[in-house]
N, CA, C, O and the ligand as a Tripos MOL2 file, in Angstrom:
@<TRIPOS>MOLECULE
protein
  301   299    76     0     0
PROTEIN
NO_CHARGES

@<TRIPOS>ATOM
      1 N           8.6840  178.6790 -150.4250 N.3       1 MET1
      2 CA          8.3820  180.0540 -150.1280 C.3       1 MET1
      3 C           7.4460  180.1580 -148.9340 C.2       1 MET1
      4 O           6.3560  179.5840 -148.9120 O.2       1 MET1
      5 N           7.9070  180.9050 -147.9500 N.am      2 SER2
      6 CA          7.0630  180.9760 -146.7270 C.3       2 SER2
      7 C           6.4810  182.3960 -146.6260 C.2       2 SER2
      8 O           7.0270  183.4010 -147.0820 O.2       2 SER2
      9 N           5.3310  182.3580 -145.9860 N.am      3 LYS3
     10 CA          4.6610  183.6490 -145.7760 C.3       3 LYS3
     11 C           5.0000  184.1960 -144.4040 C.2       3 LYS3
     12 O           5.0780  183.4520 -143.4270 O.2       3 LYS3
     13 N           5.1890  185.4330 -144.3430 N.am      4 THR4
     14 CA          5.4240  186.0640 -143.0600 C.3       4 THR4
     15 C           4.2150  186.9090 -142.7590 C.2       4 THR4
     16 O           3.8780  187.8380 -143.4920 O.2       4 THR4
     17 N           3.5690  186.5680 -141.6630 N.am      5 ILE5
     18 CA          2.4010  187.3320 -141.2320 C.3       5 ILE5
     19 C           2.8190  188.4030 -140.2180 C.2       5 ILE5
     20 O           3.4010  188.1340 -139.1670 O.2       5 ILE5
     21 N           2.4820  189.6210 -140.6080 N.am      6 VAL6
     22 CA          2.8960  190.6930 -139.7010 C.3       6 VAL6
     23 C           1.5870  191.2630 -139.0820 C.2       6 VAL6
     24 O           0.6720  191.7310 -139.7600 O.2       6 VAL6
     25 N           1.5890  191.1810 -137.7980 N.am      7 TYR7
     26 CA          0.4250  191.6640 -137.0590 C.3       7 TYR7
     27 C           0.6780  193.1350 -136.6890 C.2       7 TYR7
     28 O           1.7490  193.5090 -136.2100 O.2       7 TYR7
     29 N          -0.3260  193.9220 -136.9280 N.am      8 VAL8
     30 CA         -0.2040  195.2930 -136.5530 C.3       8 VAL8
     31 C          -1.3570  195.6670 -135.6100 C.2       8 VAL8
     32 O          -2.3750  194.9760 -135.5560 O.2       8 VAL8
     33 N          -1.1880  196.7310 -134.8970 N.am      9 CYS9
     34 CA         -2.1790  197.2050 -133.9600 C.3       9 CYS9
     35 C          -3.5060  197.3870 -134.7060 C.2       9 CYS9
     36 O          -3.5490  197.9460 -135.8020 O.2       9 CYS9
     37 N          -4.6000  196.8960 -134.0740 N.am     10 ASP10
     38 CA         -5.8900  196.9840 -134.6950 C.3      10 ASP10
     39 C          -6.5800  198.3550 -134.5110 C.2      10 ASP10
     40 O          -7.5980  198.6410 -135.1420 O.2      10 ASP10
     41 N          -6.0290  199.1490 -133.6750 N.am     11 ARG11
     42 CA         -6.6330  200.4300 -133.4580 C.3      11 ARG11
     43 C          -6.5320  201.3130 -134.7180 C.2      11 ARG11
     44 O          -5.4630  201.4370 -135.3150 O.2      11 ARG11
     45 N          -7.6160  201.8950 -135.0920 N.am     12 LYS12
     46 CA         -7.6820  202.6580 -136.2760 C.3      12 LYS12
     47 C          -6.6170  203.7420 -136.3310 C.2      12 LYS12
     48 O          -6.4660  204.5280 -135.3960 O.2      12 LYS12
     49 N          -5.8830  203.7750 -137.4290 N.am     13 GLY13
     50 CA         -4.8820  204.7980 -137.5970 C.3      13 GLY13
     51 C          -3.5670  204.5390 -136.8910 C.2      13 GLY13
     52 O          -2.6510  205.3520 -137.0040 O.2      13 GLY13
     53 N          -3.4390  203.4450 -136.1740 N.am     14 CYS14
     54 CA         -2.2220  203.1740 -135.4500 C.3      14 CYS14
     55 C          -1.2520  202.4070 -136.3530 C.2      14 CYS14
     56 O          -0.3050  202.9830 -136.8870 O.2      14 CYS14
     57 N          -1.4920  201.1290 -136.5150 N.am     15 GLY15
     58 CA         -0.6530  200.3040 -137.3880 C.3      15 GLY15
     59 C           0.6890  199.9270 -136.8430 C.2      15 GLY15
     60 O           1.5150  199.4110 -137.5970 O.2      15 GLY15
     61 N           0.9610  200.1490 -135.5830 N.am     16 LYS16
     62 CA          2.2370  199.7660 -134.9940 C.3      16 LYS16
     63 C           2.2430  198.2930 -134.8070 C.2      16 LYS16
     64 O           1.1880  197.6630 -134.7340 O.2      16 LYS16
     65 N           3.4440  197.7160 -134.7260 N.am     17 THR17
     66 CA          3.5750  196.2750 -134.4620 C.3      17 THR17
     67 C           3.0610  196.0510 -133.0500 C.2      17 THR17
     68 O           3.5360  196.6780 -132.1030 O.2      17 THR17
     69 N           2.0910  195.1580 -132.9110 N.am     18 PRO18
     70 CA          1.5050  194.9480 -131.5820 C.3      18 PRO18
     71 C           2.3910  194.2320 -130.6160 C.2      18 PRO18
     72 O           3.1380  193.3280 -130.9930 O.2      18 PRO18
     73 N           2.3170  194.6160 -129.4070 N.am     19 ALA19
     74 CA          3.0830  193.9770 -128.3400 C.3      19 ALA19
     75 C           2.3870  192.6440 -127.9840 C.2      19 ALA19
     76 O           3.0420  191.6780 -127.5920 O.2      19 ALA19
     77 N           1.1020  192.6150 -128.1220 N.am     20 GLN20
     78 CA          0.3890  191.4200 -127.6720 C.3      20 GLN20
     79 C          -1.0480  191.3870 -128.1980 C.2      20 GLN20
     80 O          -1.6140  192.3890 -128.6360 O.2      20 GLN20
     81 N          -1.6010  190.1730 -128.1260 N.am     21 THR21
     82 CA         -2.9980  189.9790 -128.4760 C.3      21 THR21
     83 C          -3.8130  190.1070 -127.1770 C.2      21 THR21
     84 O          -3.5470  189.3830 -126.2190 O.2      21 THR21
     85 N          -4.7430  190.9650 -127.1340 N.am     22 THR22
     86 CA         -5.5390  191.1840 -126.0080 C.3      22 THR22
     87 C          -6.8980  190.5230 -126.1250 C.2      22 THR22
     88 O          -7.5550  190.6540 -127.1580 O.2      22 THR22
     89 N          -7.3240  189.8380 -125.1270 N.am     23 ARG23
     90 CA         -8.6300  189.1670 -125.1460 C.3      23 ARG23
     91 C          -9.6440  190.0140 -124.4150 C.2      23 ARG23
     92 O          -9.4130  190.4870 -123.3020 O.2      23 ARG23
     93 N         -10.7270  190.1830 -125.0440 N.am     24 ILE24
     94 CA        -11.8160  190.9370 -124.3820 C.3      24 ILE24
     95 C         -13.0650  190.1120 -124.3720 C.2      24 ILE24
     96 O         -13.5240  189.6120 -125.3990 O.2      24 ILE24
     97 N         -13.5950  189.9840 -123.2040 N.am     25 THR25
     98 CA        -14.8120  189.1710 -123.0430 C.3      25 THR25
     99 C         -15.9240  190.1360 -122.5380 C.2      25 THR25
    100 O         -15.7880  190.8100 -121.5170 O.2      25 THR25
    101 N         -16.9940  190.1550 -123.2980 N.am     26 SER26
    102 CA        -18.1310  190.9820 -122.8290 C.3      26 SER26
    103 C         -19.4160  190.1860 -122.9920 C.2      26 SER26
    104 O         -19.3810  189.0490 -123.4630 O.2      26 SER26
    105 N         -20.4940  190.7370 -122.6290 N.am     27 ASN27
    106 CA        -21.7360  190.0040 -122.7640 C.3      27 ASN27
    107 C         -22.1640  189.7690 -124.1620 C.2      27 ASN27
    108 O         -23.1410  189.0560 -124.3870 O.2      27 ASN27
    109 N         -21.4750  190.3390 -125.1330 N.am     28 THR28
    110 CA        -21.7760  190.0780 -126.5340 C.3      28 THR28
    111 C         -20.8740  189.0510 -127.1670 C.2      28 THR28
    112 O         -21.0650  188.6470 -128.3140 O.2      28 THR28
    113 N         -19.8590  188.6230 -126.3760 N.am     29 GLY29
    114 CA        -18.9740  187.5760 -126.8800 C.3      29 GLY29
    115 C         -17.5460  187.8310 -126.4880 C.2      29 GLY29
    116 O         -17.2230  188.7760 -125.7670 O.2      29 GLY29
    117 N         -16.6940  186.9500 -126.9900 N.am     30 ALA30
    118 CA        -15.2820  187.0780 -126.6970 C.3      30 ALA30
    119 C         -14.5390  187.5600 -127.9160 C.2      30 ALA30
    120 O         -14.8460  187.1340 -129.0300 O.2      30 ALA30
    121 N         -13.6040  188.4060 -127.7460 N.am     31 TYR31
    122 CA        -12.8740  188.9760 -128.8720 C.3      31 TYR31
    123 C         -11.3870  188.9150 -128.6380 C.2      31 TYR31
    124 O         -10.9120  188.8260 -127.5050 O.2      31 TYR31
    125 N         -10.6540  188.9670 -129.7510 N.am     32 LYS32
    126 CA         -9.2530  189.0600 -129.6740 C.3      32 LYS32
    127 C          -8.8450  190.2640 -130.4990 C.2      32 LYS32
    128 O          -9.3200  190.4650 -131.6160 O.2      32 LYS32
    129 N          -7.9580  191.0570 -129.9290 N.am     33 VAL33
    130 CA         -7.5810  192.2370 -130.6700 C.3      33 VAL33
    131 C          -6.0430  192.4040 -130.4680 C.2      33 VAL33
    132 O          -5.5130  192.2730 -129.3640 O.2      33 VAL33
    133 N          -5.3910  192.6910 -131.5670 N.am     34 ASP34
    134 CA         -3.9260  192.9120 -131.5200 C.3      34 ASP34
    135 C          -3.7420  194.3680 -131.2120 C.2      34 ASP34
    136 O          -4.2360  195.2470 -131.9190 O.2      34 ASP34
    137 N          -3.0080  194.6120 -130.1230 N.am     35 LEU35
    138 CA         -2.7850  195.9680 -129.7370 C.3      35 LEU35
    139 C          -1.3080  196.2210 -129.4450 C.2      35 LEU35
    140 O          -0.6090  195.3620 -128.9080 O.2      35 LEU35
    141 N          -0.8660  197.3720 -129.7960 N.am     36 CYS36
    142 CA          0.5190  197.7970 -129.4960 C.3      36 CYS36
    143 C           0.5670  198.0890 -128.0100 C.2      36 CYS36
    144 O          -0.4660  198.1670 -127.3440 O.2      36 CYS36
    145 N           1.7800  198.2510 -127.4970 N.am     37 ALA37
    146 CA          1.9080  198.4590 -126.0420 C.3      37 ALA37
    147 C           1.0910  199.6140 -125.5360 C.2      37 ALA37
    148 O           0.5010  199.5600 -124.4570 O.2      37 ALA37
    149 N           1.0640  200.6640 -126.3320 N.am     38 GLU38
    150 CA          0.3460  201.8510 -125.8630 C.3      38 GLU38
    151 C          -1.1750  201.6520 -125.8150 C.2      38 GLU38
    152 O          -1.8380  202.0270 -124.8480 O.2      38 GLU38
    153 N          -1.6940  201.0640 -126.8650 N.am     39 HIS39
    154 CA         -3.1630  200.8470 -126.8980 C.3      39 HIS39
    155 C          -3.5850  199.7210 -125.9550 C.2      39 HIS39
    156 O          -4.7010  199.7130 -125.4360 O.2      39 HIS39
    157 N          -2.6640  198.7640 -125.7410 N.am     40 SER40
    158 CA         -2.9670  197.6990 -124.8050 C.3      40 SER40
    159 C          -3.1600  198.2970 -123.3990 C.2      40 SER40
    160 O          -4.0280  197.8850 -122.6300 O.2      40 SER40
    161 N          -2.3470  199.2370 -123.1220 N.am     41 LYS41
    162 CA         -2.3750  199.8610 -121.7970 C.3      41 LYS41
    163 C          -3.6880  200.6470 -121.6770 C.2      41 LYS41
    164 O          -4.3340  200.6290 -120.6300 O.2      41 LYS41
    165 N          -4.0780  201.3420 -122.7690 N.am     42 ASP42
    166 CA         -5.3520  202.1060 -122.7960 C.3      42 ASP42
    167 C          -6.5240  201.1370 -122.5820 C.2      42 ASP42
    168 O          -7.4710  201.4420 -121.8580 O.2      42 ASP42
    169 N          -6.4410  199.9760 -123.2200 N.am     43 ALA43
    170 CA         -7.5870  199.0600 -123.2140 C.3      43 ALA43
    171 C          -7.8610  198.5070 -121.8260 C.2      43 ALA43
    172 O          -9.0110  198.2550 -121.4670 O.2      43 ALA43
    173 N          -6.8180  198.3230 -121.0580 N.am     44 VAL44
    174 CA         -7.0010  197.7070 -119.7270 C.3      44 VAL44
    175 C          -7.0660  198.7480 -118.5930 C.2      44 VAL44
    176 O          -7.1800  198.4240 -117.4110 O.2      44 VAL44
    177 N          -6.9880  200.0100 -119.0250 N.am     45 GLU45
    178 CA         -7.0250  201.0650 -118.0100 C.3      45 GLU45
    179 C          -8.3880  201.0000 -117.2860 C.2      45 GLU45
    180 O          -9.4490  200.9860 -117.9120 O.2      45 GLU45
    181 N          -8.3140  200.9600 -115.9750 N.am     46 GLY46
    182 CA         -9.5240  200.8710 -115.1710 C.3      46 GLY46
    183 C         -10.1000  199.4980 -115.0460 C.2      46 GLY46
    184 O         -11.0810  199.2950 -114.3300 O.2      46 GLY46
    185 N          -9.5070  198.5410 -115.7330 N.am     47 ALA47
    186 CA        -10.0120  197.2030 -115.6730 C.3      47 ALA47
    187 C          -9.4940  196.4650 -114.4830 C.2      47 ALA47
    188 O          -8.4730  196.8590 -113.9190 O.2      47 ALA47
    189 N         -10.1280  195.4460 -114.0860 N.am     48 THR48
    190 CA         -9.7080  194.6150 -112.9610 C.3      48 THR48
    191 C          -9.0510  193.3360 -113.4510 C.2      48 THR48
    192 O          -9.6110  192.6380 -114.2960 O.2      48 THR48
    193 N          -7.9220  193.0330 -112.9540 N.am     49 ARG49
    194 CA         -7.2130  191.8430 -113.4090 C.3      49 ARG49
    195 C          -7.9640  190.6000 -112.8900 C.2      49 ARG49
    196 O          -8.3460  190.5100 -111.7230 O.2      49 ARG49
    197 N          -8.1480  189.6670 -113.8070 N.am     50 GLN50
    198 CA         -8.8440  188.4390 -113.3800 C.3      50 GLN50
    199 C          -7.8350  187.4090 -112.9460 C.2      50 GLN50
    200 O          -6.7940  187.1910 -113.5660 O.2      50 GLN50
    201 N          -8.1990  186.7920 -111.8480 N.am     51 LYS51
    202 CA         -7.3040  185.7500 -111.3450 C.3      51 LYS51
    203 C          -7.4570  184.5130 -112.1720 C.2      51 LYS51
    204 O          -8.5470  184.2160 -112.6590 O.2      51 LYS51
    205 N          -6.3710  183.7800 -112.3400 N.am     52 ARG52
    206 CA         -6.4670  182.5560 -113.0730 C.3      52 ARG52
    207 C          -7.1490  181.4850 -112.2630 C.2      52 ARG52
    208 O          -6.9830  181.3910 -111.0460 O.2      52 ARG52
    209 N          -7.9230  180.6770 -112.9660 N.am     53 ARG53
    210 CA         -8.6080  179.5980 -112.2760 C.3      53 ARG53
    211 C          -7.6830  178.4710 -111.9680 C.2      53 ARG53
    212 O          -6.8520  178.1120 -112.8010 O.2      53 ARG53
    213 N          -7.7920  177.9170 -110.8360 N.am     54 ALA54
    214 CA         -6.9980  176.7340 -110.4900 C.3      54 ALA54
    215 C          -7.4230  175.5910 -111.3650 C.2      54 ALA54
    216 O          -8.6100  175.4220 -111.6430 O.2      54 ALA54
    217 N          -6.4690  174.8050 -111.8030 N.am     55 LYS55
    218 CA         -6.7860  173.7220 -112.6630 C.3      55 LYS55
    219 C          -7.4120  172.5350 -111.8860 C.2      55 LYS55
    220 O          -8.3040  171.8450 -112.3800 O.2      55 LYS55
    221 N          -6.9210  172.3380 -110.6900 N.am     56 ARG56
    222 CA         -7.3760  171.1970 -109.9260 C.3      56 ARG56
    223 C          -8.1310  171.6780 -108.6640 C.2      56 ARG56
    224 O          -8.1220  172.8570 -108.3090 O.2      56 ARG56
    225 N          -8.7480  170.7510 -108.0460 N.am     57 GLY57
    226 CA         -9.4920  171.0980 -106.8460 C.3      57 GLY57
    227 C         -10.9410  170.8760 -106.9790 C.2      57 GLY57
    228 O         -11.4200  170.6730 -108.0940 O.2      57 GLY57
    229 N         -11.6930  170.8990 -105.8920 N.am     58 PRO58
    230 CA        -13.0900  170.6600 -105.9350 C.3      58 PRO58
    231 C         -13.7900  171.7260 -106.7430 C.2      58 PRO58
    232 O         -13.4780  172.9150 -106.6810 O.2      58 PRO58
    233 N         -14.7220  171.2560 -107.4790 N.am     59 ARG59
    234 CA        -15.4130  172.1640 -108.4060 C.3      59 ARG59
    235 C         -16.4820  172.9370 -107.6310 C.2      59 ARG59
    236 O         -17.3940  172.3560 -107.0440 O.2      59 ARG59
    237 N         -16.3460  174.2130 -107.6470 N.am     60 THR60
    238 CA        -17.2770  175.0000 -106.9330 C.3      60 THR60
    239 C         -18.3750  175.4460 -107.8760 C.2      60 THR60
    240 O         -18.1210  175.6900 -109.0560 O.2      60 THR60
    241 N         -19.5790  175.5540 -107.3740 N.am     61 PRO61
    242 CA        -20.6880  175.9970 -108.2410 C.3      61 PRO61
    243 C         -20.3990  177.3030 -108.8160 C.2      61 PRO61
    244 O         -19.9940  178.2240 -108.1070 O.2      61 PRO61
    245 N         -20.5950  177.4300 -110.1210 N.am     62 THR62
    246 CA        -20.3550  178.7100 -110.7370 C.3      62 THR62
    247 C         -21.6180  179.5170 -110.8280 C.2      62 THR62
    248 O         -22.7220  179.0140 -111.0350 O.2      62 THR62
    249 N         -21.4000  180.7600 -110.6650 N.am     63 THR63
    250 CA        -22.5640  181.6520 -110.7460 C.3      63 THR63
    251 C         -22.5040  182.3680 -112.1060 C.2      63 THR63
    252 O         -21.4730  182.8970 -112.5210 O.2      63 THR63
    253 N         -23.5980  182.3550 -112.7340 N.am     64 THR64
    254 CA        -23.6320  183.0570 -114.0200 C.3      64 THR64
    255 C         -23.8130  184.5210 -113.7500 C.2      64 THR64
    256 O         -24.7770  184.9420 -113.1100 O.2      64 THR64
    257 N         -22.8920  185.2790 -114.2360 N.am     65 VAL65
    258 CA        -22.9770  186.6970 -114.0000 C.3      65 VAL65
    259 C         -23.1310  187.3850 -115.3430 C.2      65 VAL65
    260 O         -22.3630  187.1880 -116.2840 O.2      65 VAL65
    261 N         -24.1510  188.1900 -115.3710 N.am     66 GLY66
    262 CA        -24.3840  188.9910 -116.5690 C.3      66 GLY66
    263 C         -23.5060  190.2430 -116.5480 C.2      66 GLY66
    264 O         -22.6040  190.3550 -115.7180 O.2      66 GLY66
    265 N         -23.7470  191.1130 -117.3920 N.am     67 SER67
    266 CA        -22.9830  192.3690 -117.3570 C.3      67 SER67
    267 C         -23.4200  193.1320 -116.0800 C.2      67 SER67
    268 O         -24.4590  192.8290 -115.4930 O.2      67 SER67
    269 N         -22.6510  194.0710 -115.6890 N.am     68 ALA68
    270 CA        -22.9420  194.8090 -114.4880 C.3      68 ALA68
    271 C         -24.3650  195.3740 -114.5600 C.2      68 ALA68
    272 O         -24.7600  196.0110 -115.5370 O.2      68 ALA68
    273 N         -25.1030  195.1190 -113.5040 N.am     69 GLY69
    274 CA        -26.4530  195.6450 -113.4150 C.3      69 GLY69
    275 C         -27.5430  194.7510 -114.1090 C.2      69 GLY69
    276 O         -28.7310  195.0720 -114.1270 O.2      69 GLY69
    277 N         -27.0730  193.6680 -114.6460 N.am     70 THR70
    278 CA        -28.0200  192.7470 -115.2610 C.3      70 THR70
    279 C         -28.4310  191.6740 -114.2850 C.2      70 THR70
    280 O         -27.5720  190.9660 -113.7600 O.2      70 THR70
    281 N         -29.6530  191.5340 -114.0370 N.am     71 ALA71
    282 CA        -30.1400  190.5280 -113.1140 C.3      71 ALA71
    283 C         -30.1820  189.2050 -113.8570 C.2      71 ALA71
    284 O         -30.5910  189.1300 -115.0150 O.2      71 ALA71
    285 N         -29.7420  188.1510 -113.1500 N.am     72 VAL72
    286 CA        -29.8040  186.8410 -113.7580 C.3      72 VAL72
    287 C         -31.0120  186.0820 -113.1780 C.2      72 VAL72
    288 O         -31.1550  185.9040 -111.9680 O.2      72 VAL72
    289 N         -31.8430  185.6610 -114.0870 N.am     73 ASP73
    290 CA        -33.0300  184.9270 -113.6140 C.3      73 ASP73
    291 C         -32.6120  183.6090 -112.9400 C.2      73 ASP73
    292 O         -31.8490  182.8020 -113.4720 O.2      73 ASP73
    293 N         -33.1350  183.4630 -111.8060 N.am     74 GLY74
    294 CA        -32.7900  182.2070 -111.0690 C.3      74 GLY74
    295 C         -33.9580  181.6410 -110.3670 C.2      74 GLY74
    296 O         -34.9920  182.2870 -110.2000 O.2      74 GLY74
    297 N         -33.7810  180.3890 -109.9420 N.am     75 VAL75
    298 CA        -34.6650  179.5600 -109.1340 C.3      75 VAL75
    299 C         -36.1010  180.0740 -109.1560 C.2      75 VAL75
    300 O         -36.9770  179.4860 -108.5230 O.2      75 VAL75
    301 ZN         -1.7950  200.9900 -131.3690 Zn       76 ZN76
@<TRIPOS>BOND
     1     1     2 1
     2     2     3 1
     3     3     4 2
     4     3     5 am
     5     5     6 1
     6     6     7 1
     7     7     8 2
     8     7     9 am
     9     9    10 1
    10    10    11 1
    11    11    12 2
    12    11    13 am
    13    13    14 1
    14    14    15 1
    15    15    16 2
    16    15    17 am
    17    17    18 1
    18    18    19 1
    19    19    20 2
    20    19    21 am
    21    21    22 1
    22    22    23 1
    23    23    24 2
    24    23    25 am
    25    25    26 1
    26    26    27 1
    27    27    28 2
    28    27    29 am
    29    29    30 1
    30    30    31 1
    31    31    32 2
    32    31    33 am
    33    33    34 1
    34    34    35 1
    35    35    36 2
    36    35    37 am
    37    37    38 1
    38    38    39 1
    39    39    40 2
    40    39    41 am
    41    41    42 1
    42    42    43 1
    43    43    44 2
    44    43    45 am
    45    45    46 1
    46    46    47 1
    47    47    48 2
    48    47    49 am
    49    49    50 1
    50    50    51 1
    51    51    52 2
    52    51    53 am
    53    53    54 1
    54    54    55 1
    55    55    56 2
    56    55    57 am
    57    57    58 1
    58    58    59 1
    59    59    60 2
    60    59    61 am
    61    61    62 1
    62    62    63 1
    63    63    64 2
    64    63    65 am
    65    65    66 1
    66    66    67 1
    67    67    68 2
    68    67    69 am
    69    69    70 1
    70    70    71 1
    71    71    72 2
    72    71    73 am
    73    73    74 1
    74    74    75 1
    75    75    76 2
    76    75    77 am
    77    77    78 1
    78    78    79 1
    79    79    80 2
    80    79    81 am
    81    81    82 1
    82    82    83 1
    83    83    84 2
    84    83    85 am
    85    85    86 1
    86    86    87 1
    87    87    88 2
    88    87    89 am
    89    89    90 1
    90    90    91 1
    91    91    92 2
    92    91    93 am
    93    93    94 1
    94    94    95 1
    95    95    96 2
    96    95    97 am
    97    97    98 1
    98    98    99 1
    99    99   100 2
   100    99   101 am
   101   101   102 1
   102   102   103 1
   103   103   104 2
   104   103   105 am
   105   105   106 1
   106   106   107 1
   107   107   108 2
   108   107   109 am
   109   109   110 1
   110   110   111 1
   111   111   112 2
   112   111   113 am
   113   113   114 1
   114   114   115 1
   115   115   116 2
   116   115   117 am
   117   117   118 1
   118   118   119 1
   119   119   120 2
   120   119   121 am
   121   121   122 1
   122   122   123 1
   123   123   124 2
   124   123   125 am
   125   125   126 1
   126   126   127 1
   127   127   128 2
   128   127   129 am
   129   129   130 1
   130   130   131 1
   131   131   132 2
   132   131   133 am
   133   133   134 1
   134   134   135 1
   135   135   136 2
   136   135   137 am
   137   137   138 1
   138   138   139 1
   139   139   140 2
   140   139   141 am
   141   141   142 1
   142   142   143 1
   143   143   144 2
   144   143   145 am
   145   145   146 1
   146   146   147 1
   147   147   148 2
   148   147   149 am
   149   149   150 1
   150   150   151 1
   151   151   152 2
   152   151   153 am
   153   153   154 1
   154   154   155 1
   155   155   156 2
   156   155   157 am
   157   157   158 1
   158   158   159 1
   159   159   160 2
   160   159   161 am
   161   161   162 1
   162   162   163 1
   163   163   164 2
   164   163   165 am
   165   165   166 1
   166   166   167 1
   167   167   168 2
   168   167   169 am
   169   169   170 1
   170   170   171 1
   171   171   172 2
   172   171   173 am
   173   173   174 1
   174   174   175 1
   175   175   176 2
   176   175   177 am
   177   177   178 1
   178   178   179 1
   179   179   180 2
   180   179   181 am
   181   181   182 1
   182   182   183 1
   183   183   184 2
   184   183   185 am
   185   185   186 1
   186   186   187 1
   187   187   188 2
   188   187   189 am
   189   189   190 1
   190   190   191 1
   191   191   192 2
   192   191   193 am
   193   193   194 1
   194   194   195 1
   195   195   196 2
   196   195   197 am
   197   197   198 1
   198   198   199 1
   199   199   200 2
   200   199   201 am
   201   201   202 1
   202   202   203 1
   203   203   204 2
   204   203   205 am
   205   205   206 1
   206   206   207 1
   207   207   208 2
   208   207   209 am
   209   209   210 1
   210   210   211 1
   211   211   212 2
   212   211   213 am
   213   213   214 1
   214   214   215 1
   215   215   216 2
   216   215   217 am
   217   217   218 1
   218   218   219 1
   219   219   220 2
   220   219   221 am
   221   221   222 1
   222   222   223 1
   223   223   224 2
   224   223   225 am
   225   225   226 1
   226   226   227 1
   227   227   228 2
   228   227   229 am
   229   229   230 1
   230   230   231 1
   231   231   232 2
   232   231   233 am
   233   233   234 1
   234   234   235 1
   235   235   236 2
   236   235   237 am
   237   237   238 1
   238   238   239 1
   239   239   240 2
   240   239   241 am
   241   241   242 1
   242   242   243 1
   243   243   244 2
   244   243   245 am
   245   245   246 1
   246   246   247 1
   247   247   248 2
   248   247   249 am
   249   249   250 1
   250   250   251 1
   251   251   252 2
   252   251   253 am
   253   253   254 1
   254   254   255 1
   255   255   256 2
   256   255   257 am
   257   257   258 1
   258   258   259 1
   259   259   260 2
   260   259   261 am
   261   261   262 1
   262   262   263 1
   263   263   264 2
   264   263   265 am
   265   265   266 1
   266   266   267 1
   267   267   268 2
   268   267   269 am
   269   269   270 1
   270   270   271 1
   271   271   272 2
   272   271   273 am
   273   273   274 1
   274   274   275 1
   275   275   276 2
   276   275   277 am
   277   277   278 1
   278   278   279 1
   279   279   280 2
   280   279   281 am
   281   281   282 1
   282   282   283 1
   283   283   284 2
   284   283   285 am
   285   285   286 1
   286   286   287 1
   287   287   288 2
   288   287   289 am
   289   289   290 1
   290   290   291 1
   291   291   292 2
   292   291   293 am
   293   293   294 1
   294   294   295 1
   295   295   296 2
   296   295   297 am
   297   297   298 1
   298   298   299 1
   299   299   300 2
@<TRIPOS>SUBSTRUCTURE
     1 MET1         2 RESIDUE 1 A MET
     2 SER2         6 RESIDUE 1 A SER
     3 LYS3        10 RESIDUE 1 A LYS
     4 THR4        14 RESIDUE 1 A THR
     5 ILE5        18 RESIDUE 1 A ILE
     6 VAL6        22 RESIDUE 1 A VAL
     7 TYR7        26 RESIDUE 1 A TYR
     8 VAL8        30 RESIDUE 1 A VAL
     9 CYS9        34 RESIDUE 1 A CYS
    10 ASP10       38 RESIDUE 1 A ASP
    11 ARG11       42 RESIDUE 1 A ARG
    12 LYS12       46 RESIDUE 1 A LYS
    13 GLY13       50 RESIDUE 1 A GLY
    14 CYS14       54 RESIDUE 1 A CYS
    15 GLY15       58 RESIDUE 1 A GLY
    16 LYS16       62 RESIDUE 1 A LYS
    17 THR17       66 RESIDUE 1 A THR
    18 PRO18       70 RESIDUE 1 A PRO
    19 ALA19       74 RESIDUE 1 A ALA
    20 GLN20       78 RESIDUE 1 A GLN
    21 THR21       82 RESIDUE 1 A THR
    22 THR22       86 RESIDUE 1 A THR
    23 ARG23       90 RESIDUE 1 A ARG
    24 ILE24       94 RESIDUE 1 A ILE
    25 THR25       98 RESIDUE 1 A THR
    26 SER26      102 RESIDUE 1 A SER
    27 ASN27      106 RESIDUE 1 A ASN
    28 THR28      110 RESIDUE 1 A THR
    29 GLY29      114 RESIDUE 1 A GLY
    30 ALA30      118 RESIDUE 1 A ALA
    31 TYR31      122 RESIDUE 1 A TYR
    32 LYS32      126 RESIDUE 1 A LYS
    33 VAL33      130 RESIDUE 1 A VAL
    34 ASP34      134 RESIDUE 1 A ASP
    35 LEU35      138 RESIDUE 1 A LEU
    36 CYS36      142 RESIDUE 1 A CYS
    37 ALA37      146 RESIDUE 1 A ALA
    38 GLU38      150 RESIDUE 1 A GLU
    39 HIS39      154 RESIDUE 1 A HIS
    40 SER40      158 RESIDUE 1 A SER
    41 LYS41      162 RESIDUE 1 A LYS
    42 ASP42      166 RESIDUE 1 A ASP
    43 ALA43      170 RESIDUE 1 A ALA
    44 VAL44      174 RESIDUE 1 A VAL
    45 GLU45      178 RESIDUE 1 A GLU
    46 GLY46      182 RESIDUE 1 A GLY
    47 ALA47      186 RESIDUE 1 A ALA
    48 THR48      190 RESIDUE 1 A THR
    49 ARG49      194 RESIDUE 1 A ARG
    50 GLN50      198 RESIDUE 1 A GLN
    51 LYS51      202 RESIDUE 1 A LYS
    52 ARG52      206 RESIDUE 1 A ARG
    53 ARG53      210 RESIDUE 1 A ARG
    54 ALA54      214 RESIDUE 1 A ALA
    55 LYS55      218 RESIDUE 1 A LYS
    56 ARG56      222 RESIDUE 1 A ARG
    57 GLY57      226 RESIDUE 1 A GLY
    58 PRO58      230 RESIDUE 1 A PRO
    59 ARG59      234 RESIDUE 1 A ARG
    60 THR60      238 RESIDUE 1 A THR
    61 PRO61      242 RESIDUE 1 A PRO
    62 THR62      246 RESIDUE 1 A THR
    63 THR63      250 RESIDUE 1 A THR
    64 THR64      254 RESIDUE 1 A THR
    65 VAL65      258 RESIDUE 1 A VAL
    66 GLY66      262 RESIDUE 1 A GLY
    67 SER67      266 RESIDUE 1 A SER
    68 ALA68      270 RESIDUE 1 A ALA
    69 GLY69      274 RESIDUE 1 A GLY
    70 THR70      278 RESIDUE 1 A THR
    71 ALA71      282 RESIDUE 1 A ALA
    72 VAL72      286 RESIDUE 1 A VAL
    73 ASP73      290 RESIDUE 1 A ASP
    74 GLY74      294 RESIDUE 1 A GLY
    75 VAL75      298 RESIDUE 1 A VAL
    76 ZN76       301 GROUP 0 **** ****
């Protein structure tokens, strides 16, 4: 007997079969949320697409970036 897991949109009151799992990273942590096509579109509205990091190549120093407007204590 096998179980079938059905994922539905996590937006309250929606319950549609989600098109995809959306990852959200904020200064409070990283989240995964299942969203239908419509809500997925809403979630990324106004967002900037992040470029994928190259797997190889010289490692460049990374800068810790807080949320917008948050100063990062340094040196
Ligand atoms: Zn939805």
